[in-house]
C-alpha positions in Angstrom: 0.9 200.3 -121.7 2.9 200.6 -125.2 1.0 198.8 -128.2 3.1 196.8 -130.4 3.7 198.2 -134.0 2.5 197.3 -137.3 6.0 196.1 -138.1 6.5 193.8 -134.8 3.2 192.2 -136.0 4.7 191.4 -139.1 7.6 190.4 -137.9 6.3 187.8 -136.2 4.3 186.3 -138.9 7.7 185.8 -140.7 9.6 184.1 -138.3 6.2 181.6 -137.7 6.5 181.4 -141.1 9.7 180.9 -141.9 9.7 177.8 -139.6 7.2 175.9 -140.5 8.5 175.8 -144.8 12.2 175.2 -143.2 11.0 172.3 -142.5 8.5 171.6 -139.0 6.9 168.6 -139.4 4.0 169.0 -136.8 3.1 166.0 -136.5 2.9 165.0 -139.9 4.4 161.5 -141.8 8.3 162.9 -143.1 9.1 162.3 -146.7 9.5 159.5 -147.9 12.8 158.2 -149.1 13.8 154.9 -150.7 17.7 154.1 -149.7 19.6 154.0 -152.6 21.7 151.4 -153.8 24.7 150.9 -155.8 25.9 148.1 -157.9 29.7 147.0 -157.1 31.3 146.6 -160.6 33.3 143.6 -160.1 36.7 143.5 -162.1 37.1 143.5 -165.4 33.2 143.9 -165.9 31.9 146.6 -168.2 29.2 149.6 -166.4 25.5 147.9 -166.5 23.1 150.1 -167.9 20.3 150.5 -165.0 17.0 152.0 -166.2 16.2 155.6 -165.1 12.9 154.8 -163.9 14.0 151.8 -161.9 16.7 153.1 -160.1 18.0 150.5 -157.7 17.2 150.9 -154.0 17.8 148.6 -150.4 14.0 148.7 -150.2 13.7 147.8 -153.5 15.6 144.8 -154.0 14.3 143.8 -150.6 10.6 143.5 -151.9 11.9 141.8 -155.3 13.4 139.0 -153.0 10.2 138.3 -151.4 8.2 138.8 -154.8 10.2 136.3 -156.6 9.5 133.6 -153.9 5.9 134.7 -153.5 4.4 131.3 -154.7 0.7 134.5 -154.9 2.1 135.1 -157.7 1.1 131.1 -159.4 -2.2 130.6 -160.0 -2.8 127.6 -157.5 0.1 129.1 -154.5 2.3 126.0 -155.9 4.8 127.6 -157.4 7.2 130.8 -157.6 9.5 132.7 -160.4 12.3 130.6 -158.0 10.5 127.6 -158.2 12.0 126.8 -161.8 15.0 129.0 -161.2 16.6 126.8 -158.0 20.1 128.0 -157.0 21.4 125.2 -155.9 21.3 124.6 -160.2 22.3 127.8 -161.5 19.6 129.5 -160.5 17.4 127.1 -163.6 15.2 123.8 -163.4 17.1 120.7 -163.7 14.3 119.2 -165.0 13.9 120.1 -168.5 11.1 121.3 -168.6 9.5 122.9 -165.8 6.5 122.4 -164.6 3.4 125.0 -164.1 0.3 125.3 -162.1 -1.5 121.4 -162.6 1.6 120.1 -163.3 2.1 121.9 -167.2 4.9 120.9 -168.9 6.5 123.7 -171.2 8.8 123.3 -174.4 12.1 125.2 -173.2 14.8 124.8 -170.6 14.6 127.1 -168.0 17.3 130.0 -168.6 19.6 130.4 -165.7 19.5 133.9 -163.6 22.9 134.5 -163.8 25.1 138.2 -164.5 21.6 139.6 -166.2 21.7 143.3 -166.0 24.2 142.4 -168.9 21.9 141.1 -170.7 20.1 142.8 -174.3 17.8 140.7 -174.6 15.7 137.7 -172.5 14.0 134.5 -173.1 15.5 131.8 -175.8 14.5 134.0 -178.5 15.5 137.2 -177.1 11.6 138.2 -177.2 11.4 140.3 -174.3 14.3 143.9 -174.7 14.3 145.0 -171.3 14.3 143.0 -167.4 11.5 144.0 -166.9 9.0 143.2 -169.7 10.8 139.3 -169.3 9.5 139.3 -165.8 5.8 140.3 -167.0 5.4 137.0 -169.4 6.0 134.4 -166.7 3.4 135.3 -164.9 0.1 134.5 -167.0 1.8 132.4 -169.1 -0.8 129.6 -169.1 2.0 127.1 -169.2 3.6 129.1 -166.1 2.1 130.7 -163.3 -1.4 131.4 -165.3 -2.7 134.3 -164.0 -3.9 137.5 -164.1 -1.6 140.8 -163.1 -4.9 141.6 -162.0 -5.5 138.5 -160.1 -2.0 139.3 -158.2 -2.7 143.0 -157.4 -5.5 142.1 -155.7 -4.3 139.1 -153.3 -0.4 141.2 -152.5 -3.4 144.1 -150.9 -6.0 142.0 -149.7 -4.6 139.2 -148.3 -2.9 137.8 -145.1 0.3 137.3 -145.3 2.5 136.3 -142.4 4.2 138.4 -141.2 4.6 140.5 -144.7 2.6 143.9 -144.7 3.3 144.3 -148.8 1.5 147.5 -148.8 3.8 148.8 -146.3 7.0 147.0 -148.3 5.4 149.1 -151.1 4.9 152.2 -150.0 9.3 151.5 -147.9 10.6 150.9 -152.2 8.1 153.4 -154.1 7.0 156.0 -152.2 3.6 154.8 -151.8 0.5 151.6 -151.3 -1.3 151.1 -154.0 0.8 147.7 -155.6 0.8 147.7 -159.4 2.4 145.5 -162.0 4.9 147.8 -162.9 5.8 148.1 -159.3 6.2 145.1 -158.7 8.5 143.8 -161.9 10.4 146.8 -161.2 11.0 145.3 -157.6 12.5 142.2 -159.0 14.4 143.6 -162.2 15.6 145.0 -159.5 16.7 142.2 -157.3 17.0 139.4 -160.3 20.2 142.4 -160.5 22.7 141.9 -157.8 22.1 138.4 -158.7 26.6 139.2 -159.8 28.2 135.8 -160.5 32.1 137.2 -160.4 34.5 134.4 -157.5 34.8 131.6 -160.0 38.4 129.9 -160.3 38.5 131.9 -163.4 37.9 134.7 -161.5 40.3 134.6 -159.5 43.1 133.9 -161.3 41.8 136.5 -163.9 42.7 138.6 -160.3 46.1 137.0 -160.0 45.3 135.6 -156.4 45.2 131.7 -157.9 46.8 129.4 -160.6 44.7 126.7 -162.7 45.9 123.6 -163.2 47.8 122.3 -166.2 44.7 120.9 -167.5 42.1 123.7 -166.9 45.1 126.1 -169.2 45.2 123.6 -171.6 41.1 123.6 -171.7 41.1 127.8 -171.8 43.4 127.3 -174.7 41.9 125.2 -176.6 38.6 127.5 -175.7 39.8 130.2 -177.2 41.3 129.1 -180.4 40.3 127.8 -184.1 39.4 125.0 -184.8 40.5 122.8 -187.5 43.6 121.8 -189.2 45.5 124.7 -190.7 46.3 122.5 -193.5 42.7 121.7 -194.4 40.8 124.8 -192.6 42.7 127.7 -193.2 43.2 129.2 -189.6 43.1 126.5 -188.5 44.5 125.5 -184.7 43.2 122.4 -183.1 41.1 124.3 -181.3 37.7 123.9 -179.9 36.6 127.0 -181.0 33.9 128.1 -178.5 35.3 131.4 -178.3 33.3 133.6 -181.4 30.1 133.2 -179.3 30.9 132.4 -175.3 34.0 135.1 -175.4 35.6 136.5 -172.8 33.8 140.1 -173.6 33.0 142.4 -170.5 34.0 138.0 -168.9 30.0 137.3 -169.3 31.0 134.4 -171.3 28.7 135.2 -173.9 28.1 137.3 -176.3 23.9 137.6 -175.8 22.8 137.1 -179.9 21.2 134.7 -181.2 22.8 131.6 -183.4 21.7 127.7 -185.0 24.9 125.7 -183.6 23.8 122.8 -185.5 20.9 120.6 -183.3 18.9 120.1 -186.2 18.3 120.2 -190.0 14.9 121.8 -189.9 13.1 123.6 -187.1 9.1 122.2 -186.9 8.7 121.6 -183.3 10.9 124.9 -182.2 11.4 127.6 -185.1 13.4 130.2 -182.4 13.6 133.7 -183.2 11.8 133.5 -186.4 9.0 134.0 -184.3 10.5 136.4 -182.4 11.8 138.3 -186.5 9.7 137.1 -188.9 13.0 136.7 -191.3 13.4 133.2 -192.9 17.3 133.8 -191.6 16.3 133.4 -188.1 15.2 130.5 -188.6 16.4 127.3 -185.7 18.5 130.7 -183.5 18.8 130.6 -180.4 20.6 132.9 -177.7 24.1 132.7 -176.4 23.6 131.1 -172.5 26.0 132.8 -170.4 28.8 129.2 -169.5 29.4 130.8 -165.9 28.5 128.1 -163.4 27.6 126.2 -166.3 28.9 122.9 -164.8 25.7 123.4 -162.2 22.9 124.4 -165.4 22.0 120.4 -167.0 20.0 119.8 -168.7 21.4 122.1 -171.4 20.7 123.9 -175.1 17.7 125.7 -175.0 15.3 121.9 -175.2 17.2 120.7 -172.4 18.1 118.1 -175.0 21.5 117.1 -173.2 21.8 115.4 -170.1 25.7 116.1 -169.2 29.2 118.6 -170.5 30.3 115.6 -171.7 26.9 115.1 -174.7 27.3 119.1 -175.2 31.2 118.6 -175.9 30.8 115.7 -178.8 28.4 117.4 -180.2 30.3 120.3 -181.4 33.2 117.7 -181.6 31.3 115.5 -183.8 30.3 119.1 -186.3 26.4 119.2 -185.0 23.6 119.4 -187.7 24.5 121.3 -191.1 20.8 123.0 -192.3 20.2 126.5 -194.0 20.8 129.1 -191.1 23.4 126.9 -189.6 25.9 129.8 -188.3 29.2 130.6 -190.3 31.6 129.6 -186.9 30.3 126.1 -187.0 32.4 125.5 -189.4 32.8 121.4 -188.9 29.9 120.0 -189.8 31.8 117.7 -191.9 34.3 115.7 -190.0 34.0 117.5 -186.6 36.9 119.3 -184.8 39.0 115.9 -184.0 39.3 117.1 -180.6 41.2 114.1 -179.1 39.8 112.6 -175.6 42.6 114.3 -172.9 41.7 117.6 -175.3 38.0 116.9 -174.6 38.1 116.5 -170.2 41.0 119.9 -170.5 37.8 121.7 -171.6 35.5 120.5 -168.9 38.2 120.7 -166.9 38.0 124.7 -167.7 34.4 124.8 -168.0 33.8 123.2 -164.2 36.4 125.8 -162.9 33.5 128.7 -164.2 31.9 127.4 -161.3 31.1 130.0 -158.5 29.3 128.4 -155.3 29.7 132.2 -153.6 27.2 132.8 -155.5 24.9 129.2 -155.2 24.9 130.1 -152.2 24.8 133.2 -151.1 22.1 133.5 -148.9 20.7 137.2 -149.7 19.5 135.6 -153.1 17.6 132.3 -151.0 13.8 132.2 -150.0 13.0 134.6 -147.3 9.9 133.2 -146.1 
């Protein structure tokens, strides 16, 4: 009988090694890989800036939606993120101030959640520079969810949830069943970045799919025009002067900057942006909210002081209240804009045309629990 040569043994060894190295699982769990998710950028919108350390995935978005609506993220299991950001109210709170655990009230109206993937800062005073950092804060705030992230992580890892295995969901999204604060906020941020509104009547008009009524178009023209009588104020166009802060750039209807829009003569109750920057010039300044779905977003302003759009229009028509940091765009603190009743109605008709019910009623954004 012929004895195999050394070269044959070497060849057999090489073949086995190559087979194993080329992908034999040999009964082991396959390598983790989440499913990439591509954000569809609407017409006329700029690109969305997605952090390199938090790419969008189908599994991450699914987990984020569950966590957004998860009441275990509050001390007494009574509220979730969605409790203060109701879909029917443009993902904001219809109450002036939101009730946290034990019924405690904050002092600012809950901001809307719409197109936040394009925002450059977060909260009314801009104290968070990333969406992920914004998500961290309400969980630990004593007037909101009032629980430590350590306690949240312990609950998600060890408590029983009907039909939910959070460690498995975290593994699906991030490749590890070890639950952390960072992975939690990243998942919620991924979900919120999918909450895009781009199908209002104004969007359809922009895309050539519909026509505006005469009143809506008049409101749009007033929205774009400088305020004031040109014989009294150089450059005046008898307009509503809205576009400076709520411009159409990127169709966001917000400059995402900070302004004193003439609400108060002084700022003892809520100093605003100065608490973040320390600059006296930022006293009484608050972030410009988007006008998208504004007809659904009442009450209005950072403290929810105005109940209706009519109240808001009248505030600007009157000129507002002068103060040490009044914005240069608030040029009519004496005399006001002097808009006629028909013009006010036209502006409100235009604002109503920014309503996108396909966004607020999107089943992908509703409570999945």
